[in-house]
N, C-alpha and C positions, 0 to 999 in steps of 0.2 A: 505494500500499500503507498504511496509517495504521501508525503510529509509536506504541511503548507507553511510557509511563513507567511504572516499577515502584514502588511506595509502603513503608516498611515501617519500623515504631516499635519505639523497642527504648530499655532499662534493664537493662545489667549483662547482655548477652548474648553474651559472650565465648564462651559454648560452643556456640553454637547460627548464630552471625551468616553464618559462613564458609561454612555447607553451607548456610545461603538464600539469599544471595547467588550463587554457583555455580549453583543449579538455576536462576535467571532470565536467568544474561550472555547466553545466547544467543538471547534471546527479547527482551528489553527494551533502547530503545533511550536511556533517563536510567535511574538507580536512584537512589531519593532515599532517604537513610534519615533517618529522625526521631528524634534520641538526648533521653533527658530527664536529659543531664547524667551520665550512668555514673560510677563508680568503677572500673570494670575496663578489661581490653584492649577494649573496644568499640571504643571511638574509633581506638585505634591499628591495629587489625585491618581496620575498613571502611576505613581509609585506603591500606592495601594493594590497595584495588580501586578499580578506576574509578566511583566512586559518590559524588555529591552531599551532605555530611555536616550538616546543621544541627542544633545544640542547641537545644532549647526545652524549658522547666519544661512538665511535666505538666500539661495541659489535663482528662483526661480520657480515657478511653479513644475514644469519638467522637468528642470534640472534637479530640485528637490525631492521629487517623487523616483527621480535615477539615481541618486544620491541613495535612497531607499531601499531598493533593490540590492545593488551595492553591498549594502550589509547582510543583504538574506544568506542563510545556514543554506535552505533549500531552492530545488529547483522552480517550484512552482509557488507563486504569489498571489496571494489575495491583497486588494491593494484596495483602501476605502477613502474617506476624506473624515474628516472630523466630524461634521455633520450629517453623516449617514449613518445608516445602522443597517442592518439586514433583517428582514420580517421571517418571522416560525416555517413560510415555505421554503423561502430560500435558503435558510440554515439549516433544512432537513434537503433540499435538492445537492447543496453541496458535499453535505453527511455522505449517500448516497453514492456520488458519483466517486468521492475521494474512495470509498470501497470497492468500489470497481476497480482502482485503480487509476484514476487521471485518462482518458483512451484519448480523448480530445487535448489538442494545444491550449487553444483558450476556448474560455466559455465566457459567451453574452448573458448579462441582464437584465432587465428593466427596473427604472431607475424612476419613483414614482416620489413628487417633489409636495410638498408642503406651503401651503401659500396663504398667509396670514390665516389658519389653522384650517384650513380646507386643502384636504388631498386633490389633487389637480389629475381626470385622468382622462382626459384629452389634448389634444392641441399640439403647441411646438413642444410641450412639457412632457408629452408621453407616448408611447411606450418610454420616449429617449433610452435606446438601448447602449448598452457601455460593457466594452470587453473588462473586466473586473482581478477574473483568475486566468492567471496567462505562465508558460513557460518561461521562464525568464534569457531562455536561450532561443526563442521565437519569437520574442516580443518585445519591445520597449516604449517607453512613454516621450512623445511626439505632436505636434500640432503648432500652433500659434498662441503664447503667452496671452490671454493665462486660459485659454482652449484649451486645454490637452488631451490627447487622446493616442489611447494603445495602435502603436502601427506594427506590424506581425511580416515576419520573412515570406515570399512567395511559396505555395501551396501550404500554407498552417492551415490546420482542420479546426474547426469551431460548431459549436451546438449553443442552445437558448437553453438556459435554467428555469425552471418555474420559479415564481414566486416576484418579488422587488428590491430592492435597495430601497430604503426609506429616508430622503432627502428633507431634512428640516432646515428648510432656507433660507425663510423671512419672517419676520413675526408681524411685519406692516409695511406699510407703501414705502416709509420713509426709508427702511433698509433698502427696499428695493431699489431706488431712484441712488441711495448714495454708493451701492453695490454695482451698479450699470454705470454709474461717474468713473468710480475706480477702474473698472473693466474695461470702458470704452478707451481711456486714455492707454492700457498697457496696450491692446490692440490695435491703435492707430500707432503707436513708437515701432511697434513688431512688423507691421504691414507695413511701415515707410522704412525698416533696416534693411526688410526683404524685398524692394524694389517696387512697392507696389504704389499705386497711384488712382487721386480718385478725380471724379469730373461730375459736374451739373445731375448728370443724369443719375447715379449714384446717390444722390439726395434726395432726387425725386423718385426715380424707381424701386429701388432695393428696398423701401422701407414700406412702400404699397404693396410688393410682393412678401415682403416678410408678414404683412399682417392677413393678404389673402391666405398664404399657406399654413399661417397658425390657425386663424379663425375660422376660413371657408372648406380647406381641401383635407384638413388635419384635425376637422371637427371642434373645435374650442368653445363655440358656441352652446356644446352641449354642457359646458362648466358655467352655463349664466351669465353672473355678470362678470363673475370673477376671469372666465375665458375673453368676455371681451377687454377687460382692462389689462390682461398678461398680453392678449394679441397687440392691445394700444401700446405698451412698455417697450414690444420688442421689436415692433416698430419703430417707438422714438429712440430706442438704445440703437439698431440698425443705423439711424439720420446721425445720431452722432457720432458713431465711430468713422463714418466717413467725414462729416462735418471736420473732426479732430483731425482725421490724416489730412485734407485737404489746407488747415492753417499751417500742419508739418512744412507743406509742399512748399507753401508760401514762403515761411521763414530760412525754410534754407535755398529760397532763391536770392534772399537780401543779403546772406552772409558773404 
């Protein structure tokens, strides 16, 4: 039977980390927490569990998660964010495939996000499939910060597990807007560094496409008012990302 190393990156996650660790205790053969020098009770809480706690200055979302993989003893990695936890169905799914020997290289999971107290089951946010259990020799973290994703080698096998990752994301709209502002700045800088450029068409078309995709094509309207608000927020976030990219372009021309 293959053993599993669980990895979590943290920074000031005292409200979430206990729930996250408890959801994987029966699954992981080791739990590694990579902490970016938290100033709250994250470290003390982690030390109450059987985990390896490593303090590492934040390298970037992608880089920090790959650093966590490098600390793992075992080939198979279960990677979660601190504000995530596995529901009981997903826990049992992983236990079952582990007992069979983890015959696939990677395993996808649906992620269900809690938005201001409500679980979102449609639209852009669900099922939001993520590879979170994988052979570290066949996959690694990649993407464009802050939106990391697992990149796999060619001909890598994969299957979808039953159950959900529960994502405890936002308690109120203020948190959503604050996070969106932060992430769009990181996105714009990463896009600019990678040579991507924006035009006025991106400001007009891309937000409209994002709204139509999430609210109509992916049935976000089935989540009621919250579905509409989320679709509008995602459209706004898309517009801000390209607006910030355009400002970086203009600033570079003045130098």
